[in-house]
TORKOL-4160 file (C-alpha; in steps of 0.2 Angstrom, whole numbers, padded with zeros to 4 digits, m for minus):
148
<pt num="1" X="0205" Y="m0823" Z="0078"/>
<pt num="2" X="0219" Y="m0811" Z="0076"/>
<pt num="3" X="0217" Y="m0792" Z="0074"/>
<pt num="4" X="0227" Y="m0781" Z="0063"/>
<pt num="5" X="0226" Y="m0766" Z="0075"/>
<pt num="6" X="0233" Y="m0765" Z="0092"/>
<pt num="7" X="0225" Y="m0755" Z="0106"/>
<pt num="8" X="0237" Y="m0754" Z="0121"/>
<pt num="9" X="0231" Y="m0753" Z="0139"/>
<pt num="10" X="0239" Y="m0735" Z="0140"/>
<pt num="11" X="0228" Y="m0729" Z="0125"/>
<pt num="12" X="0212" Y="m0738" Z="0133"/>
<pt num="13" X="0216" Y="m0729" Z="0149"/>
<pt num="14" X="0218" Y="m0712" Z="0141"/>
<pt num="15" X="0201" Y="m0715" Z="0132"/>
<pt num="16" X="0193" Y="m0720" Z="0148"/>
<pt num="17" X="0201" Y="m0705" Z="0157"/>
<pt num="18" X="0195" Y="m0693" Z="0144"/>
<pt num="19" X="0177" Y="m0700" Z="0145"/>
<pt num="20" X="0177" Y="m0697" Z="0164"/>
<pt num="21" X="0186" Y="m0681" Z="0165"/>
<pt num="22" X="0175" Y="m0672" Z="0152"/>
<pt num="23" X="0158" Y="m0678" Z="0156"/>
<pt num="24" X="0154" Y="m0661" Z="0163"/>
<pt num="25" X="0166" Y="m0650" Z="0153"/>
<pt num="26" X="0161" Y="m0632" Z="0150"/>
<pt num="27" X="0173" Y="m0630" Z="0135"/>
<pt num="28" X="0177" Y="m0640" Z="0119"/>
<pt num="29" X="0190" Y="m0654" Z="0124"/>
<pt num="30" X="0199" Y="m0665" Z="0111"/>
<pt num="31" X="0209" Y="m0681" Z="0111"/>
<pt num="32" X="0217" Y="m0685" Z="0095"/>
<pt num="33" X="0221" Y="m0703" Z="0090"/>
<pt num="34" X="0233" Y="m0710" Z="0077"/>
<pt num="35" X="0238" Y="m0727" Z="0069"/>
<pt num="36" X="0256" Y="m0730" Z="0069"/>
<pt num="37" X="0263" Y="m0737" Z="0053"/>
<pt num="38" X="0270" Y="m0754" Z="0049"/>
<pt num="39" X="0273" Y="m0766" Z="0057"/>
<pt num="40" X="0263" Y="m0763" Z="0073"/>
<pt num="41" X="0247" Y="m0753" Z="0067"/>
<pt num="42" X="0245" Y="m0748" Z="0085"/>
<pt num="43" X="0232" Y="m0735" Z="0089"/>
<pt num="44" X="0240" Y="m0722" Z="0100"/>
<pt num="45" X="0236" Y="m0705" Z="0107"/>
<pt num="46" X="0244" Y="m0692" Z="0096"/>
<pt num="47" X="0251" Y="m0682" Z="0110"/>
<pt num="48" X="0258" Y="m0667" Z="0099"/>
<pt num="49" X="0241" Y="m0664" Z="0091"/>
<pt num="50" X="0232" Y="m0667" Z="0108"/>
<pt num="51" X="0243" Y="m0654" Z="0117"/>
<pt num="52" X="0242" Y="m0642" Z="0103"/>
<pt num="53" X="0223" Y="m0643" Z="0103"/>
<pt num="54" X="0222" Y="m0641" Z="0122"/>
<pt num="55" X="0230" Y="m0624" Z="0120"/>
<pt num="56" X="0222" Y="m0618" Z="0103"/>
<pt num="57" X="0205" Y="m0626" Z="0100"/>
<pt num="58" X="0191" Y="m0616" Z="0108"/>
<pt num="59" X="0178" Y="m0621" Z="0094"/>
<pt num="60" X="0176" Y="m0632" Z="0079"/>
<pt num="61" X="0183" Y="m0618" Z="0068"/>
<pt num="62" X="0200" Y="m0620" Z="0076"/>
<pt num="63" X="0201" Y="m0639" Z="0074"/>
<pt num="64" X="0207" Y="m0639" Z="0057"/>
<pt num="65" X="0223" Y="m0629" Z="0062"/>
<pt num="66" X="0229" Y="m0643" Z="0074"/>
<pt num="67" X="0225" Y="m0658" Z="0063"/>
<pt num="68" X="0236" Y="m0664" Z="0049"/>
<pt num="69" X="0232" Y="m0658" Z="0031"/>
<pt num="70" X="0236" Y="m0675" Z="0023"/>
<pt num="71" X="0234" Y="m0689" Z="0036"/>
<pt num="72" X="0218" Y="m0696" Z="0043"/>
<pt num="73" X="0215" Y="m0696" Z="0062"/>
<pt num="74" X="0202" Y="m0701" Z="0075"/>
<pt num="75" X="0197" Y="m0686" Z="0086"/>
<pt num="76" X="0187" Y="m0689" Z="0102"/>
<pt num="77" X="0177" Y="m0673" Z="0106"/>
<pt num="78" X="0169" Y="m0668" Z="0122"/>
<pt num="79" X="0157" Y="m0655" Z="0115"/>
<pt num="80" X="0146" Y="m0645" Z="0127"/>
<pt num="81" X="0128" Y="m0642" Z="0122"/>
<pt num="82" X="0114" Y="m0632" Z="0130"/>
<pt num="83" X="0097" Y="m0638" Z="0127"/>
<pt num="84" X="0081" Y="m0634" Z="0136"/>
<pt num="85" X="0092" Y="m0624" Z="0148"/>
<pt num="86" X="0102" Y="m0639" Z="0154"/>
<pt num="87" X="0120" Y="m0641" Z="0150"/>
<pt num="88" X="0126" Y="m0658" Z="0144"/>
<pt num="89" X="0142" Y="m0664" Z="0136"/>
<pt num="90" X="0141" Y="m0675" Z="0120"/>
<pt num="91" X="0155" Y="m0687" Z="0116"/>
<pt num="92" X="0158" Y="m0686" Z="0098"/>
<pt num="93" X="0170" Y="m0697" Z="0088"/>
<pt num="94" X="0176" Y="m0689" Z="0072"/>
<pt num="95" X="0185" Y="m0698" Z="0058"/>
<pt num="96" X="0196" Y="m0685" Z="0051"/>
<pt num="97" X="0200" Y="m0689" Z="0033"/>
<pt num="98" X="0205" Y="m0674" Z="0023"/>
<pt num="99" X="0203" Y="m0674" Z="0004"/>
<pt num="100" X="0222" Y="m0672" Z="0002"/>
<pt num="101" X="0226" Y="m0689" Z="0009"/>
<pt num="102" X="0236" Y="m0697" Z="m0005"/>
<pt num="103" X="0240" Y="m0714" Z="0002"/>
<pt num="104" X="0227" Y="m0727" Z="m0001"/>
<pt num="105" X="0235" Y="m0737" Z="0013"/>
<pt num="106" X="0231" Y="m0724" Z="0026"/>
<pt num="107" X="0213" Y="m0722" Z="0020"/>
<pt num="108" X="0211" Y="m0741" Z="0021"/>
<pt num="109" X="0219" Y="m0742" Z="0038"/>
<pt num="110" X="0208" Y="m0729" Z="0046"/>
<pt num="111" X="0192" Y="m0736" Z="0037"/>
<pt num="112" X="0196" Y="m0753" Z="0044"/>
<pt num="113" X="0199" Y="m0747" Z="0062"/>
<pt num="114" X="0183" Y="m0737" Z="0063"/>
<pt num="115" X="0172" Y="m0750" Z="0071"/>
<pt num="116" X="0186" Y="m0754" Z="0084"/>
<pt num="117" X="0186" Y="m0736" Z="0088"/>
<pt num="118" X="0168" Y="m0734" Z="0089"/>
<pt num="119" X="0166" Y="m0749" Z="0101"/>
<pt num="120" X="0181" Y="m0743" Z="0112"/>
<pt num="121" X="0176" Y="m0725" Z="0113"/>
<pt num="122" X="0157" Y="m0728" Z="0114"/>
<pt num="123" X="0153" Y="m0711" Z="0107"/>
<pt num="124" X="0135" Y="m0703" Z="0106"/>
<pt num="125" X="0139" Y="m0698" Z="0089"/>
<pt num="126" X="0151" Y="m0704" Z="0075"/>
<pt num="127" X="0154" Y="m0692" Z="0061"/>
<pt num="128" X="0166" Y="m0692" Z="0046"/>
<pt num="129" X="0174" Y="m0676" Z="0041"/>
<pt num="130" X="0182" Y="m0674" Z="0024"/>
<pt num="131" X="0179" Y="m0656" Z="0021"/>
<pt num="132" X="0194" Y="m0649" Z="0030"/>
<pt num="133" X="0183" Y="m0637" Z="0039"/>
<pt num="134" X="0191" Y="m0622" Z="0030"/>
<pt num="135" X="0175" Y="m0613" Z="0026"/>
<pt num="136" X="0162" Y="m0607" Z="0038"/>
<pt num="137" X="0148" Y="m0617" Z="0029"/>
<pt num="138" X="0158" Y="m0633" Z="0033"/>
<pt num="139" X="0160" Y="m0629" Z="0051"/>
<pt num="140" X="0141" Y="m0624" Z="0053"/>
<pt num="141" X="0137" Y="m0641" Z="0044"/>
<pt num="142" X="0148" Y="m0651" Z="0057"/>
<pt num="143" X="0140" Y="m0641" Z="0071"/>
<pt num="144" X="0123" Y="m0644" Z="0066"/>
<pt num="145" X="0127" Y="m0663" Z="0064"/>
<pt num="146" X="0134" Y="m0663" Z="0082"/>
<pt num="147" X="0119" Y="m0654" Z="0089"/>
<pt num="148" X="0105" Y="m0665" Z="0080"/>
């Protein structure tokens, strides 16, 4: 059976490396993934957003600043949690789908790739974010979903 989406060995290695390198992270870490347009539909690491996030994102409230306003993305988060006095790092996959996405094609592409990304990244949590994280209530809602 053929697949619409391509996931290169380089992208798989980047996901694996992220999982291993952030398993004991003390600060929020991100890996932003994007789908290239026709004809390849290859899922790749969005290096620009990932590098920008490395320097600017210290919490969930900063995440909206580095992600595009009108294009979906997958964001792999290493989110440090402290419960019962023990620190652990949760691996969370966010499906970033801002309300301003105009293209139905992009919405369908990312919706179709969701299961592939879930199986490839093996996150502890999968969350869809469509609020844009511009208000404090949206950020708190996302934080509570991650911590639950």
